[in-house]
C-alpha positions as CSV (number, residue, x, y, z in Angstrom):
1,M,-15.7,-19.3,16.5
2,T,-18.9,-20.7,15.2
3,G,-19.3,-23.6,12.9
4,S,-18.8,-27.5,12.9
5,H,-15.1,-27.2,12.4
6,Q,-14.5,-26.9,16.2
7,N,-14.5,-30.7,16.5
8,L,-12.8,-31.7,13.5
9,T,-9.4,-33.2,14.0
10,E,-6.4,-32.1,12.0
11,P,-6.7,-35.0,9.2
12,D,-10.5,-33.7,8.8
13,I,-9.4,-30.3,8.1
14,E,-6.5,-31.4,5.4
15,T,-9.1,-33.5,3.6
16,S,-11.7,-30.9,3.4
17,R,-11.9,-28.9,0.3
18,G,-13.3,-25.6,1.8
19,F,-15.6,-23.8,4.0
20,C,-18.7,-21.6,4.0
21,R,-17.9,-18.0,4.5
22,N,-21.4,-17.2,5.8
23,C,-21.7,-20.0,8.8
24,L,-17.9,-21.0,8.7
25,L,-19.0,-24.8,8.3
26,V,-16.1,-26.8,7.2
27,L,-17.1,-28.7,4.2
28,K,-16.0,-32.3,5.3
29,S,-16.2,-34.0,1.7
30,E,-15.3,-33.3,-1.8
31,T,-19.2,-34.0,-2.5
32,Q,-20.1,-31.3,-0.4
33,A,-17.7,-29.1,-1.9
34,T,-18.5,-29.7,-5.6
35,S,-22.0,-31.1,-5.8
36,E,-23.8,-27.9,-4.8
37,K,-22.9,-24.1,-5.2
38,R,-24.6,-23.4,-1.8
39,C,-23.7,-24.2,1.7
40,P,-25.5,-27.6,2.8
41,N,-26.1,-26.1,6.3
42,C,-27.0,-22.2,5.6
43,R,-27.6,-22.4,1.9
44,S,-25.3,-19.5,1.3
45,P,-23.5,-19.4,-2.0
46,R,-20.4,-17.7,-0.4
47,L,-18.3,-20.9,-0.3
48,L,-14.4,-20.8,-0.4
49,I,-13.2,-23.7,-2.3
50,H,-9.5,-24.6,-2.4
51,P,-7.4,-27.5,-1.9
52,E,-4.7,-25.6,0.2
53,W,-7.1,-23.3,2.2
54,W,-6.2,-24.7,5.5
55,R,-2.3,-24.4,5.4
56,L,-1.9,-20.8,4.0
57,S,-1.1,-18.0,6.5
58,I,0.0,-14.8,4.8
59,A,-2.9,-12.4,4.4
60,H,-3.9,-9.0,2.8
61,I,-6.8,-7.2,4.0
62,D,-8.1,-4.3,2.0
63,C,-11.3,-2.3,3.1
64,D,-13.6,-1.9,0.0
65,A,-13.8,1.8,-1.1
66,F,-12.9,2.7,2.6
67,Y,-13.7,6.5,2.7
68,A,-16.8,6.1,0.7
69,A,-18.1,3.5,2.8
70,V,-17.5,4.9,6.0
71,E,-19.3,8.0,4.7
72,K,-22.3,5.8,3.8
73,R,-22.3,4.0,6.9
74,D,-22.7,7.4,8.7
75,R,-25.1,8.8,6.3
76,P,-27.8,6.3,5.2
77,E,-29.3,8.7,2.9
78,L,-26.2,7.9,0.6
79,A,-26.6,4.1,0.6
80,D,-27.7,4.1,-3.1
81,K,-25.8,6.9,-4.3
82,A,-22.7,7.1,-6.4
83,V,-20.3,8.7,-3.9
84,I,-17.0,10.3,-4.6
85,I,-14.3,11.7,-1.8
86,G,-12.2,14.4,-3.0
87,G,-11.8,18.2,-3.4
88,E,-15.1,19.7,-4.7
89,H,-13.7,21.9,-7.3
90,R,-10.0,21.5,-7.7
91,G,-7.8,18.4,-6.9
92,V,-8.2,14.8,-7.4
93,V,-10.3,11.7,-6.3
94,S,-9.4,10.2,-3.2
95,T,-11.9,7.4,-3.5
96,A,-15.0,6.4,-5.3
97,C,-17.7,4.1,-4.3
98,Y,-18.4,1.1,-6.6
99,K,-21.5,2.6,-8.1
100,A,-19.3,5.6,-9.1
101,R,-16.7,3.2,-10.7
102,I,-19.1,1.6,-12.9
103,H,-19.0,4.8,-14.7
104,G,-15.1,5.0,-14.9
105,V,-14.2,6.9,-11.9
106,H,-11.1,6.1,-10.2
107,S,-8.6,7.3,-7.5
108,A,-6.2,10.0,-8.6
109,M,-8.6,11.1,-11.4
110,P,-9.0,14.8,-11.5
111,I,-12.5,15.9,-9.9
112,F,-13.4,17.8,-13.2
113,E,-13.2,14.5,-15.1
114,A,-15.0,12.4,-12.6
115,K,-17.9,14.7,-12.6
116,K,-18.0,14.4,-16.5
117,R,-18.0,10.7,-16.1
118,C,-20.5,10.4,-13.2
119,P,-22.4,14.0,-13.2
120,D,-25.1,12.6,-10.5
121,A,-22.2,11.7,-8.4
122,I,-22.3,13.3,-4.6
123,I,-18.8,14.7,-4.0
124,I,-17.5,14.8,-0.2
125,K,-14.4,16.3,1.1
126,P,-12.4,13.9,2.9
127,N,-12.7,13.7,6.8
128,M,-9.4,12.1,7.6
129,A,-9.9,12.4,11.4
130,L,-12.8,10.3,11.0
131,Y,-11.3,7.8,8.6
132,N,-8.3,7.4,10.8
133,R,-10.5,6.5,14.0
134,V,-12.1,3.8,11.9
135,G,-8.9,2.5,10.6
136,R,-7.5,2.3,13.9
137,D,-10.6,0.4,15.2
138,I,-10.0,-2.2,12.3
139,R,-6.3,-2.3,13.1
140,D,-6.9,-3.1,16.7
141,M,-9.2,-6.2,15.6
142,M,-6.4,-7.5,13.4
143,C,-3.9,-7.0,16.3
144,A,-6.1,-9.1,18.4
145,L,-5.5,-12.0,16.1
146,T,-1.5,-11.7,15.6
147,P,1.2,-9.4,16.7
148,L,2.5,-9.5,13.0
149,V,0.3,-7.0,11.2
150,Q,2.0,-4.6,8.8
151,P,-0.1,-1.7,8.1
152,L,0.3,-0.1,4.5
153,S,-2.3,2.6,4.9
154,I,-5.2,3.4,7.2
155,D,-7.3,0.7,5.2
156,E,-5.1,-2.2,4.4
157,A,-2.7,-4.4,6.1
158,F,-0.7,-7.5,5.7
159,L,-1.2,-10.3,8.6
160,D,1.0,-13.3,9.1
161,L,-1.0,-15.9,11.1
162,T,1.5,-18.8,10.9
163,G,1.4,-20.7,14.3
164,T,-2.0,-19.1,15.3
165,E,-3.9,-22.5,14.8
166,K,-3.8,-23.3,18.5
167,L,-4.6,-20.0,19.7
168,H,-7.9,-19.6,17.8
169,H,-8.7,-23.4,17.5
170,A,-9.0,-23.0,13.7
171,P,-6.7,-22.5,10.5
172,P,-5.7,-19.0,9.5
173,A,-8.4,-18.9,6.8
174,L,-11.2,-19.5,9.2
175,T,-9.9,-17.0,11.7
176,L,-9.8,-14.4,8.8
177,A,-13.4,-15.2,7.7
178,K,-14.6,-14.5,11.3
179,L,-12.5,-11.2,11.6
180,V,-14.4,-10.3,8.3
181,Q,-17.7,-11.0,9.9
182,N,-16.8,-9.1,13.0
183,I,-15.7,-6.1,10.9
184,E,-19.0,-6.2,8.9
185,K,-21.1,-6.4,12.2
186,D,-18.9,-3.9,14.3
187,I,-17.7,-1.5,12.0
188,K,-20.3,-1.9,9.3
189,I,-18.0,-1.9,6.4
190,T,-16.7,-4.6,4.0
191,V,-13.4,-5.8,3.4
192,S,-11.6,-8.1,0.8
193,V,-9.2,-10.6,1.6
194,G,-6.1,-12.3,-0.2
195,L,-4.6,-15.4,1.2
196,S,-1.4,-16.8,0.0
197,H,2.1,-18.0,1.1
198,N,4.1,-14.7,0.6
199,K,3.0,-10.8,0.6
200,F,3.1,-10.2,-3.3
201,L,0.8,-13.1,-3.8
202,A,-1.5,-12.2,-0.8
203,K,-1.7,-8.6,-2.2
204,L,-2.4,-9.7,-5.5
205,A,-5.1,-12.2,-4.4
206,S,-7.1,-9.4,-2.4
207,D,-7.7,-7.7,-5.7
208,L,-9.1,-10.3,-7.5
209,D,-12.6,-10.4,-6.2
210,K,-13.5,-7.0,-4.7
211,P,-15.8,-6.2,-3.0
212,R,-16.5,-8.6,0.0
213,G,-13.9,-11.0,-1.8
214,F,-11.7,-13.6,-0.3
215,S,-9.4,-15.0,-2.8
216,V,-6.6,-17.8,-2.4
217,I,-3.3,-18.3,-4.3
218,G,-1.9,-21.7,-3.3
219,V,1.7,-22.9,-3.5
220,E,1.1,-25.6,-6.0
221,E,-0.8,-23.5,-8.6
222,T,1.2,-20.2,-8.2
223,M,3.1,-20.3,-11.4
224,Q,0.1,-21.3,-13.5
225,R,-2.2,-19.1,-11.6
226,I,-0.4,-15.9,-12.6
227,A,1.1,-16.5,-15.7
228,P,-1.9,-15.3,-17.8
229,M,-2.0,-11.9,-15.7
230,P,-0.5,-8.8,-17.2
231,V,3.0,-7.7,-16.3
232,S,1.2,-4.5,-14.5
233,K,0.3,-6.7,-11.8
234,I,3.6,-7.4,-10.6
235,W,4.6,-5.0,-7.5
236,G,6.6,-2.0,-8.9
237,V,6.0,-2.3,-12.5
238,G,4.6,0.9,-13.7
239,K,3.6,2.5,-16.8
240,A,7.1,3.3,-18.1
241,S,8.2,-0.4,-17.3
242,Q,5.2,-1.8,-18.9
243,E,6.2,0.0,-22.3
244,R,9.9,-1.2,-21.9
245,L,8.8,-4.6,-21.4
246,A,6.2,-4.4,-24.3
247,R,8.9,-3.4,-26.7
248,D,10.8,-6.5,-25.9
249,G,7.4,-8.4,-26.7
250,I,6.6,-9.1,-23.0
251,T,3.3,-8.2,-21.7
252,L,2.3,-11.2,-19.5
253,I,3.7,-12.6,-16.5
254,G,3.9,-15.9,-18.0
255,Q,6.5,-14.7,-20.5
256,I,8.8,-13.6,-17.9
257,Q,8.4,-17.1,-16.2
258,S,9.6,-18.4,-19.4
259,I,12.9,-16.5,-19.6
260,P,15.8,-17.9,-17.2
261,I,16.4,-15.7,-14.3
262,H,20.1,-15.0,-15.1
263,D,18.9,-13.8,-18.5
264,M,16.4,-11.4,-17.0
265,A,19.0,-10.1,-14.8
266,K,21.5,-9.7,-17.3
267,R,18.8,-7.9,-19.5
268,Y,17.3,-5.5,-16.8
269,E,19.9,-5.7,-14.0
270,S,18.6,-5.5,-10.3
271,S,14.9,-4.8,-11.7
272,G,15.2,-8.0,-13.9
273,L,16.1,-10.3,-11.0
274,R,13.2,-8.8,-9.0
275,L,10.7,-9.3,-12.0
276,A,12.1,-12.8,-12.5
277,E,11.4,-13.9,-8.9
278,L,8.1,-12.2,-8.5
279,S,6.9,-13.7,-11.7
280,R,7.6,-17.2,-10.1
281,G,5.7,-16.1,-7.1
282,I,9.1,-15.7,-5.2
283,D,8.8,-13.0,-2.5
284,R,11.2,-13.2,0.7
285,R,9.9,-10.1,2.3
286,R,8.7,-10.8,5.8
287,I,5.8,-9.1,7.5
288,D,7.2,-6.3,9.7
289,P,5.0,-5.4,12.4
290,S,7.1,-2.1,13.3
291,R,5.2,0.8,15.0
292,E,3.2,2.8,12.5
293,T,4.7,6.2,12.1
294,K,2.6,9.0,10.7
295,S,5.2,11.4,9.5
296,I,8.9,11.9,9.6
297,S,10.4,15.4,9.3
298,S,13.5,17.6,10.3
299,E,13.4,21.3,11.1
300,T,15.7,24.2,12.0
301,T,15.5,27.7,13.4
302,F,17.9,30.3,12.1
303,D,19.8,32.7,14.0
304,K,18.7,35.6,11.9
305,D,15.7,35.6,9.7
306,I,16.2,34.7,6.1
307,K,14.8,35.7,2.7
308,D,17.3,34.8,0.3
309,I,16.2,31.5,-1.7
310,E,19.9,30.2,-2.3
311,T,20.3,30.2,1.4
312,L,17.2,28.5,2.1
313,R,17.8,26.0,-0.5
314,K,21.1,25.0,1.2
315,H,19.2,24.6,4.5
316,L,16.6,22.6,2.8
317,W,19.1,20.0,1.5
318,Q,20.6,19.4,4.7
319,L,17.1,18.9,6.3
320,S,16.4,16.5,3.5
321,Q,19.3,14.4,4.0
322,K,18.4,14.3,7.8
323,T,14.9,13.3,7.1
324,A,16.1,10.7,4.5
325,Q,18.5,9.3,7.1
326,R,15.6,9.0,9.7
327,C,13.5,7.1,7.2
328,K,16.3,4.8,6.2
329,R,17.3,4.0,10.0
330,Q,13.6,3.3,10.5
331,G,13.2,1.4,7.4
332,L,10.2,3.5,6.2
333,A,9.3,6.0,3.3
334,G,6.6,8.7,2.8
335,K,4.6,9.4,-0.3
336,T,3.9,13.1,0.5
337,I,6.4,15.8,0.8
338,I,5.6,18.3,3.4
339,L,7.4,21.9,3.5
340,K,7.0,23.9,6.6
341,A,8.0,27.5,7.2
342,K,7.5,30.2,9.8
343,T,7.8,33.9,9.1
344,D,9.4,36.5,11.2
345,R,5.9,37.3,12.3
346,F,5.5,33.9,13.7
347,T,3.0,32.5,11.1
348,T,3.4,29.1,10.1
349,L,3.0,28.1,6.4
350,T,2.9,24.6,5.0
351,R,3.3,23.4,1.5
352,S,2.8,19.8,0.3
353,Q,3.0,17.6,-2.8
354,T,2.0,13.8,-3.1
355,R,4.4,12.1,-5.4
356,H,3.2,9.0,-7.5
357,S,5.4,6.6,-5.4
358,P,7.0,6.6,-2.0
359,T,10.5,7.8,-1.4
360,Q,13.2,7.8,1.5
361,L,15.8,9.4,-0.5
362,A,17.3,12.7,0.2
363,E,17.6,13.7,-3.5
364,A,13.9,13.0,-4.3
365,I,12.8,14.9,-0.9
366,Y,14.8,17.8,-1.8
367,E,13.7,17.9,-5.5
368,D,10.1,18.1,-4.5
369,G,11.0,20.2,-1.5
370,Q,12.7,23.0,-3.8
371,L,9.4,23.2,-5.9
372,L,7.3,23.9,-2.7
373,L,10.0,26.5,-1.6
374,K,9.8,28.4,-4.8
375,Q,5.8,28.4,-4.8
376,L,6.1,29.6,-1.3
377,L,8.3,32.5,-1.9
378,L,6.3,33.5,-5.0
379,D,3.2,33.4,-2.8
380,R,5.1,35.4,0.1
381,P,7.5,37.5,-1.6
382,N,8.2,40.2,1.2
383,D,8.5,37.6,4.0
384,Y,11.6,36.7,6.0
385,F,11.9,33.1,7.5
386,R,12.9,32.3,10.9
387,L,12.4,28.6,10.6
388,I,12.1,25.8,7.8
389,G,11.5,22.2,7.7
390,I,10.8,19.4,5.2
391,G,9.1,16.1,6.0
392,L,7.1,13.1,4.8
393,S,3.7,11.7,5.5
394,Q,1.6,8.9,4.1
395,I,4.4,6.6,5.8
396,V,5.0,3.0,4.3
397,T,7.9,0.4,4.8
398,A,11.0,1.0,2.6
399,D,10.3,-2.2,0.6
400,Q,7.5,-0.1,-1.2
401,S,9.8,2.7,-2.2
402,D,12.3,3.9,-4.6
403,I,11.8,1.0,-6.9
404,P,14.5,0.8,-9.6
405,D,12.6,1.4,-12.9
406,L,14.1,-0.3,-16.0
407,A,12.5,2.2,-18.3
408,E,14.1,5.2,-16.6
409,P,17.9,4.9,-16.6
410,E,18.6,8.3,-15.1
411,R,16.1,7.6,-12.1
412,H,17.8,4.3,-11.5
413,K,21.2,5.8,-11.6
414,K,20.4,8.3,-8.8
415,I,18.8,5.7,-6.7
416,T,21.9,3.5,-7.2
417,T,24.3,6.4,-6.4
418,E,22.4,7.4,-3.3
419,R,22.5,3.9,-2.0
420,T,26.3,3.7,-2.7
421,I,26.9,6.8,-0.7
422,D,24.8,5.5,2.3
423,K,26.9,2.4,2.2
424,V,30.2,4.5,2.3
425,R,28.9,6.8,5.0
426,E,27.7,3.7,7.1
427,K,31.2,2.5,6.9
428,F,33.3,5.5,7.2
429,G,31.3,8.1,8.8
430,D,28.7,10.9,7.6
431,N,31.4,13.4,6.4
432,S,33.2,10.7,4.3
433,I,31.5,12.1,1.2
434,R,29.8,15.4,0.9
435,K,28.3,17.3,-2.1
436,G,28.9,20.8,-2.9
437,R,25.4,21.9,-1.7
438,D,26.3,20.5,1.8
439,L,28.3,23.6,2.6
440,I,26.6,26.6,4.0
């Protein structure tokens, strides 16, 4: 680790106001931190000034426009071009570089709309093998700092650097700043960092100053800092929830802070309790370094080839339950539903559909799987099938899935019902509760 902080004592660190993100000089005095807007050592304007910078240790690291950044890195002629990663004619935008974003292009936008907004953009089909390799290289660099790394996707992760000061001879913030430098030097892409005292706030902070950002939300400032933010910034609050809250006159996080927690719980049930706590910066989730899983699935080979859709649906339901059970046991969920089938001529077919949010619920897997099965049979009306399977990809941790939505009571009811059934089966066995479609 470079910079003068190597010889600082712990009191020196605690009385400093920040450091230079360029040369890692710790600013020993308040005068150094406030009298100039540039580092007194290297003259860089990239200063991180915050009274709690040295004692926070929960971070979220997010690569900036990752897919597009990798393509620009490997193809220098694209450096000053607007680049969109996605299908050329049909499909949606996977990601867009910041030059394209200026024109209003964003992830999940239909490609035809992106072309209208940014007609000069260069559209590139995703090269997932390449992106995964680069993502693994960055993940390895993170894991060299702490074993507590929780991947969210190939280009972002949570890190817990609590207790690593003696190992790295620096507070977590300086360790992260050095990591950012190494990623830019070795991988040749940029990342943004959010540093705080829990996962929710770290993720929130990482979005505040992209690209190449390094934002901090401290303990003392939490309530005041997030109060002016819209409720959409709260993890799990989607469009429907925003509309429900807006009907009740709630549009800002600070308005939720002003409502007693028990009133929020009474008004919105479990969703209300979560909203009340997160609005106050309370997030008890721990960083889980569980091994990353790329997909979770179940399949079965039939004794006799099958063409009848009702029989296939019954098998699909049982496989959906098995896949859901595996997800729940591992504490994981997935965003993309994948249907696999093999014909009597041994031709393997797959169909997939990406959901708005991840799931680990059997009902949700089965619901999307049925649509994929129906489409498959329309495409292959004359085929018999010897194998069928259902699975999930784009794997995330379970705490990011199946969030009860206070604006969708039917969906909330389905989630609650399946959770209740899970508890009964855990106590009395898998056959203690069965549905009609369980019988083949």
